[in-house]
RORO-931518 format. One record per residue: x negated, y, z of N, C-alpha, C, O in turn. Coordinates in steps of 0.001 Angstrom, whole numbers, padded with zeros to 6 digits, always signed. Atoms other than C-alpha are relative to their C-alpha. Layout:
XYZXYZXYZXYZ ...
! end
This chain:
-000942-001097+000087-007307-018029-012380-000488-000395+001399-001026+000472+002088 +000091+000686-001579-007736-020364-008930-001032-000039+001173-000852-000168+002384 +001290-000753-000474-011399-019470-008156+000057+001341+000305-000405+001851+001326 -000138-001676+000535-010741-015995-009110+000750+000332+001680-000052+000622+002567 -001260+000615-000919-007587-016322-006235-001091-000346+001082-000941+000269+002138 +000902+000789-001634-010520-018219-003569-000630+001444+000845-000476+001995+001935 +000240-001083-000335-012576-015398-004274+000624+001133+000722+000405+001391+001905 -000691-001215-000682-010242-012201-003878+000419-000585+001526+000547+000185+002477 -000535+000088-001515-009174-013713-000770-001383+000234+001042-001708+001248+001659 +001627-000318-000499-012774-014359+000712-000324+001416-000041-000420+002145+000946 +000079-001336-000231-013301-011349-000031+000846+000771+000696+000585+001249+001800 -001538-000902-000936-010505-009617+001359+000165+000023+001218+000333+000967+001990 +000596+000650-001840-011021-011942+004664-001165+001072+000300-000867+002111+000888 +001185-000500-000324-014448-010573+004963-000371+001653+000155-001014+002165+001071 +000613-001141-000125-014825-007101+004060+001371+000928+001135+001054+001930+001776 -000236-000594-000567-011848-006131+005796+000083-000663+001799+000888-000252+002635 +000230+000160-000740-013131-008126+008593-001226+001112+000984-001247+001629+002101 +000962-001565-000196-016263-005507+008504+000981+000958+000293+001263+001240+001458 -000912-001106+000010-014071-003154+008251+000171+000286+001191-000460+001177+001759 -000521+000176-001599-012487-003772+011593-000208+000784+000740+000200+001798+001307 +001545+000119-001247-015558-004310+013387-000613+001176+000029-000959+001616+001126 +001242-001461+000424-017565-001235+012293+001146+001281+000367+000863+002157+001185 -000842-001280-000338-014174+001281+012218+001014-000223+000947+002026+000466+000816 -001346-000486-000572-011874+000458+014980-000471+000708+001229+000163+000157+002129 -000036-000980-000379-012836+002782+016960+000342+001376-000434+000225+002351+000309 -000343-001528+001607-011910+005717+014225+000900-000391-000075+001594+000600-000303 -001470+000380-000110-008274+003288+014300+000335+000438+000672+001283+001196+000467 -000340-000094-001176-008229+003632+017663+000476+001411+000269+001626+001612+000660 -000408-001022-000399-008371+007229+018091+000935+000430-001532+001919+000959-001014 -001287-000233+000921-006016+007931+014809+001341-000636+000648+002272+000120+000925 -001491+000123-000844-003083+005737+016551-000167+001009+001564+000778+001613+002071 -000345-001248-001018-004158+007977+019621+000678+001479-000648+001815+001927-000499 -000717-001023+000662-003810+010977+017618+001302+000220-000393+002081+001077+000026 -001480+000682+000714-000855+009653+015655+001198+000305+001222+002300+000820+001409 -001222+000237-001733+000530+009042+019222+000358+001216+000695+001351+001062+001406 +000314-001251-000762+000111+012591+020694+001029+001058-000990+001743+001990-000624 -000785-000838+000855+001665+013899+017384+001813-000190-000284+002854+000451-000435 -001628+000722-000133+004766+012161+017274+000796+000131+000784+001955+000535+000685 -000349+000294-001504+005132+011542+020703+000694-000950-000086+001918-000923+000045 -000664+001349-000101+005797+008227+020476-000870-000966-001042-001079-000524-002172 +000810+000748+000640+003543+005029+019206-000305+000601-000971+000538+001423-001329 +000605-001032+000477+001334+006555+016887-000157-000816-001409-000841-000299-002292 -000091+001075+000709+002044+003080+014490+001619-000538-000849+002629-001122-000456 -001391+000368+000631+004683+002641+011939+000410-001262-000661-000210-001348-001721 -000021+000793+000330+005948-000492+011140+000817-000456-000645+001875-000064-000155 -001347-000469+000920+008431-001471+008226-000328-001463-000452-001410-002046-000383 -000207+001222+000767+009493-004597+006536-000122+000270-001579+000570+001169-002056 +000214+000179+001160+008299-005255+002967-000051-000856-000782-000590-001901-000420 +000075+001442+000472+008675-007462+000427-001769-000302-000924-002185+000577-001678 +001154+000764+000262+005203-009398-000608+000208-001233-001068+001200-001522-001737 +000081+001370+000772+004097-012594-002370+000357-000728+000309+000188-001262+001405 -000611+000976+000144+006119-014800-003620+001757+000721+000502+002678-000094+000562 -000990-000339+000071+009092-012612-002948+000384-000001+001599+001510+000258+002025 -000145-000030-001772+008337-012965+001335+000313+001460+000400+000130+002428-000337 -000380-001578-000275+009454-009891+003087-001731+000073+001662-002093-001058+001984 +001101-000089-000687+006201-009069+005855+000002+001574+000755+000716+002506+000386 -000358-000762-000628+005830-006700+008090-001020+001019-000283-002102+000456-000116 +001068-000991+000691+003537-003365+006741-000301+000628+000875+000690+001170+001364 +000763-000745-000945+001366-001698+009173-000468+001629-000448-001062+001596-001526 +000518-001790+000345+000452+002546+008712+000112+000612+001573+000540+000137+002626 -000017-000994-000674+000048+005299+010625+000844+000750+000464+001228+001263-000586 -001238-000183+000090+002997+006914+012142-000418+001446-000514-001504+001873-000123 +000087-001583+000104+003437+010906+010491+001233+000310+000025+001426+001187-000817 -001322-000859+000254+006776+011845+010715+000302-000448+001933+000226-001385+002728 -000877-000403-001488+008342+013353+014028+001223-000571+000549+001703-001441-000177 -001686+000837+000171+011872+012177+015446+000779+000627-000545+001915+000282-000869 -001014-000668+001305+012974+014802+013373+000607-000224-001826+001474+000226-002574 +000261+000252+001240+012112+013261+010295-001137+000519-001384-001366+000165-002540 +000652-000750+000817+009623+016030+009497-001431-000393-000299-001782-001215+000548 +000729+000971-000660+006310+014974+008826-001140+001409+000606-001009+002594+000298 +000560-000596-001214+003867+016570+011277-001281+000444-000859-001505-000048-001964 +001147-000377+001026+000538+018451+010043-001122-000673-000001-001757-001033-000993 +000463+001609-000195-001319+015980+011436+000616-001274-000816-000063-002301-000801 -000272+001128+000913+000324+013573+009273-000135+000037-001198-000410-000789-002069 +000676+000297+002455-000121+015042+005674-001322+000205+000342-002108+000019-000587 +001632-000189+000304-003678+015851+007049-000070-002034-000553-000476-002392-001658 +000069+001436-000404-003365+011502+007892+000470-000332-001436+000050-001450-001733 -000428+000410+001021-001553+011472+004162-000749-000209-000930-000984-001217-001595 +000830-001140+001335-003600+013674+001873-000959-001182-000088-000838-002060-000942 +000779+000912-000326-006284+011601+003026+000009-001886+000096-000914-002700+000135 -000273+001595+000570-004525+007970+002564-000156-000755+001604+000363-001770+002068 +000087+000354-001908-005635+007767+006598+000544-000643+000467+000170-001371+001386 -001513+000620-000819-002184+006576+007255-000049-001327-000201+000733-001970+000499 -000170+001602+000635-002800+002987+005614-001372-000958+000820-001413-002052+001382 +001131+000527-001256-005974+002215+007495+000398-001464+000964-000311-002464+001069 -000358+001235-000596-004040-000273+009615+000262-000670-000605+000209-001760-000034 +000010+000739+000679-003215-001832+006531-001190-001233-000140-001014-002261-000795 +001174+000896+000159-006771-003645+006960+000120-001504+001263-000657-002426+001511 -000190+001529-000688-005146-006310+009435+001377-000243-000612+002170-000785+000157 -000683+000396+001046-002710-006709+006755-000584-000477-001205-000168-000717-002339 +001654+000188+001382-005770-007421+004612-000030-001194+000499+000463-002215+000022 +000508+001227-000047-007317-009614+006833+001087-001263+000390+000774-002345-000106 -001073+001710-000063-004044-012573+008031+000386+000305-001157+001537+000424-000737 +000151+000506+000847-003666-012449+004557+001444+000356-000403+002057-000579-000918 -001426-000540+000836-000175-010473+003438-000147+000414-000929+000364+000140-002015 +000814-001110+001203-002128-007955+001696-001297-000686-000182-001870-001602+000409 +001288+000278+000659-005107-007817-000639-000182+001737-000140+000726+002567-000098 +000676-001383+000321-007427-004453-001276+001222+000507-001062+002156+001307-001001 -001060-001134+001099-005882-004058-004782+001093-001320-000966+000780-002333-001590 -001181+000235+000644-002418-005022-006132+000853+000600-000096+000737+001813+000078 -000745-000815-000536+000725-004311-006086+000651+000571+000957+000949+000110+002059 -000984-001500-001453+002537-001406-004044+001206-001067+000961+002431-000961+000907 -001238+000389-000803+004397-003597-001659+001103+001194-000111+000803+002385-000187 -001479-000856-000264+008423-002110-001501+000805-000587+000827+001032-001784+001008 -001594+000154-001160+011233-001921+000971+000768-000919-000987+000581-000843-002201 -001126+000631+000745+014249-004592-000033+000501+000979-001103+000536+002198-000931 -000983-001123+000956+016037-002986-002999-001234-000129-001364-000917+000017-002544 +000575-000298+001593+013291-003015-005643-001117-001238-000514-001020-001807-001602 +000471+001233+000868+010590-005780-005960+000604-001289-000152+000405-002310-000810 -000675+001734-000101+012919-008255-004910+001388-000227-000715+002016-001285-000693 -000232-000056+001417+014840-007497-007550+000005-000004-001394+000823+000051-002312 +000414-000080+000949+013052-007518-009703+000251-001784-001342+000533-002839-000773 -000812+000846+000484+013969-010161-013025-000496-000504-001434-000481+000453-002208 +001198+000950+001009+012005-012344-015853-001138-000476-000086-001553-001545+000360 +001261-000082+000024+008782-011512-016862-000314+000700+001708-001083+000284+002575 +001092-000975-000643+008474-008434-014495+000386-000929+001627-000437-000579+002473 +000122+000968-000837+009269-010875-011737-001576-000259+000534-001829-000451+001723 +001240+000675-000458+005241-011780-012008-000760+000579+000490-001907+000140+000567 +000121-000992-001138+004730-008929-009830-000459-000674+001166-001585-000532+001643 +000198+000780-000982+005171-011285-007135-000578-000882-000168+000045-001596+000617 +000461+001003-000228+003329-013859-007502-001526+000335-000037-002420-000292-000605 +001414-000393-000532+000305-011873-006186+000427+000403+001101+001480+000990+001348 -000081-001510-001521-000113-010316-002805+000164+000974-000300-000052+001050-001510 -000445-001600-000029+000842-006637-002581-001920+000768-000180-002779-000097-000352 +000926-000483-000092-002289-004542-002640+000135+001344+000717+001261+001815+000556 +000416-000821-000382-003647-001374-000556-000156+000756-001807-000638+001872-001617 +000776-000583+000969-004461-000143-004162+000283-000223-001057+001224-000867-000592 -000180+000404+001303-003862-000894-007686+000401+001433-001076+000620+002630-000884 -000554-001016+001316-002953+000825-011023+001069+000308+000772+000986-000380+001789 -001281-000480-000426+000307+002264-009799-000025+000969+001387+000770+001814+001799 +000024-000727-001014-001083+003421-006846-001266+000871-000653-001502+001587+000320 +001105-001094+000782-003777+005521-008619+000876+000816-000640+001125+001967-000280 -001096-001468+000497-001105+006996-011129+000397+000411+000521+000232+001630+000467 -000763-000709-001070+000920+007609-008564-000473+000979+001361+000397+001411+002118 +000758+000059-000582-001400+008753-006453+000732+001678+000848+000550+002010+002019 -000444-001174-000807+000545+012335-005809+001160-000295+000157+001712+000780+000392 -001532+000248+000058+004363+010596-005678+000338+000294+000906+001365-000344+001141 -000916-000473-000375+005242+012408-003144+000200+001447-000098+001091+001851+000650 -000170-000993+000306+004949+015873-004364+000325-000353-001300+000634+000807-001572 -000443+000072+000741+005979+014686-007758+001690+000008+000567+002688+000657+000255 -001708-000197-000352+009059+013727-005778+000473+000904+000278+001398+001282-000440 -000216-001518-000318+009398+016902-004098+000860+000778-000736+001928+001136-000240 +000057-000981+001298+009912+018946-007154+001321-000604-000193+002197+000243-000364 -001356+000449+000780+012926+016869-008145+001214+000355+000870+001441+000241+002074 -001566-000137-000534+016325+017778-007668+001022-001455+000365+002072-001555+001000 -000481+001239-001064+017239+014376-006737-000722-001317-000151-000478-002338-000795 +000668+001114-000100+014561+012435-005711+000153-001540-000185-000556-002397-000713 -000039+001483+000089+015984+009394-005328+000403-001097-001387+000231-002277-001695 -000349-000197+001712+017343+009673-008964-001425-000878-000698-001473-001951-001299 +000803+000065+000837+013993+009753-010101-001142-000804+000100-002089-001006-000660 +001132+001241-000581+012050+007264-008219+000721-000731-000255-000011-001720-000303 -000647+001636+000927+014441+004527-009646+000294-000100-001234+000544-001188-001751 +000022-000071+001047+014722+005544-012525-001142+000859-000920-000647+000802-002046 +001194-000265+000203+011256+007350-013752-000733-000835+000137-001134-001669-000674 +001298+000969-000468+008858+005786-011532-000290-000947+000130-001424-001405-000010 -000334+001574-000302+010386+002439-010632-000754-000948-001059-001425-001972-000921 +000480+000630+001109+009695+001929-014354-001008-000438+000094-001329-001599+000347 +001611-000015+000428+006226+002732-014955-000669-000806+000987-001567-001590+000679 +001068+001118-001731+004857+000959-011189+000316-001441-001012-000706-001988-001427 -000600+000911+000295+006767-001863-012801-000749-000787-001689-001021-001936-002034 +000891+000009+001112+005068-001780-016029-001231-000223+000276-001623-001384+000160 +001192+000152-000370+001589-000988-014892-000328-001426+001191-001369-002082+001212 +000113+001139-001098+001785-003658-012124-000131-000953-000822-001218-001429-001148 +000096+001552+001186+003065-006666-014700-001456+000551-000766-002181-000442-000696 +001162-000245+000764-000064-005157-016685-001235-000435+000732-002131-001096+000206 +001113+000601-001122-002406-005747-013474+000332-001301-000180-000501-001654-001015 -000028+001026-000310-001317-009089-013086-000222-000557-000835-001172-001271-000513 +000814+000912+001258-001968-010825-016603-001239+000704+000041-002019-000247-000016 +001323-000427+000265-004912-009142-016794-000851+000171+000769-001893+000710+000394 +000779-000287-001481-006366-009094-013209-001695-001296-000209-001955-002354-000781 +001432+000408-000192-010005-010056-012577-000863+000479+000943-000649+001465+001648 +000980-000756-001409-012627-009372-010209-000722+001529-000518-001067+002476+000189 +000486-001411-000043-013918-006595-012224+000276+000767-000221-000349+001827-000264 -001124-001262-000354-010699-004939-012491+000404+000572+001111+001074+001580+001335 -000508-000445-001452-010382-004851-009147-000962+000732+000908-000636+001524+001793 +001305-001154+000175-013769-003299-008715+000156+001382+000285+000113+002269+001137 -000491-001632+000249-012735-000866-010909+001341+000773+000991+001218+001969+001255 -000722-000964-000315-009706+000275-009211+000206-000011+001234+001215+000530+001686 +000941-000651-000987-011700+000063-005881-000580+001422-000330-000676+002483+000286 +001827-001228+000165-014244+002531-006875+001017+001271-000928+000728+002417-001273 -001093-001161+001200-011199+004354-009140+000260+000430+001499-000748+001012+001898 -000292-000171-001114-009576+004883-005444+000143+000822+000410+001075+001600+000616 +000752-001124-000966-012209+006658-003693-000376+001138-000328-000707+002104+000359 +001060-000974+000749-013567+008590-006086+001403+000386-000367+001604+001326-001136 
! end
């Protein structure tokens, strides 16, 4: 397991560095577009709960305007997950991995107890089994009469189950599988 974690960290660092070098121009264009579109700095920062229950700052492209509505460009960025590209910095500095449980805001992952707390024993990921399973989570929540209730009582328990299973069965081969599945 220790070798796997070292290999995973090395791959995360190397691949994120290469991607940032190759696509920094594209990321800068997206930040500029998001800035013009939202009429504010196009980078969204938020505190999330990650590895060992510690908070960290996650980076995303801003997709909301000041009135909290998603812009057309923001919807496009979210649909194609381009708003997640700044998280390459999170992977590079070691707050996140490419594959793992998605980091949540306070009030979710930091309240895990018992065997479910195993989720916090790994770095959160840009993608993973729950991310793939709920790839259309926003659409699903928009259809609910009480999205907050649905998220907390229906979606969250399924995410916990999927992420717990991921951590218990982690392997390099499965990480590659989740990365390929994400892009397909």
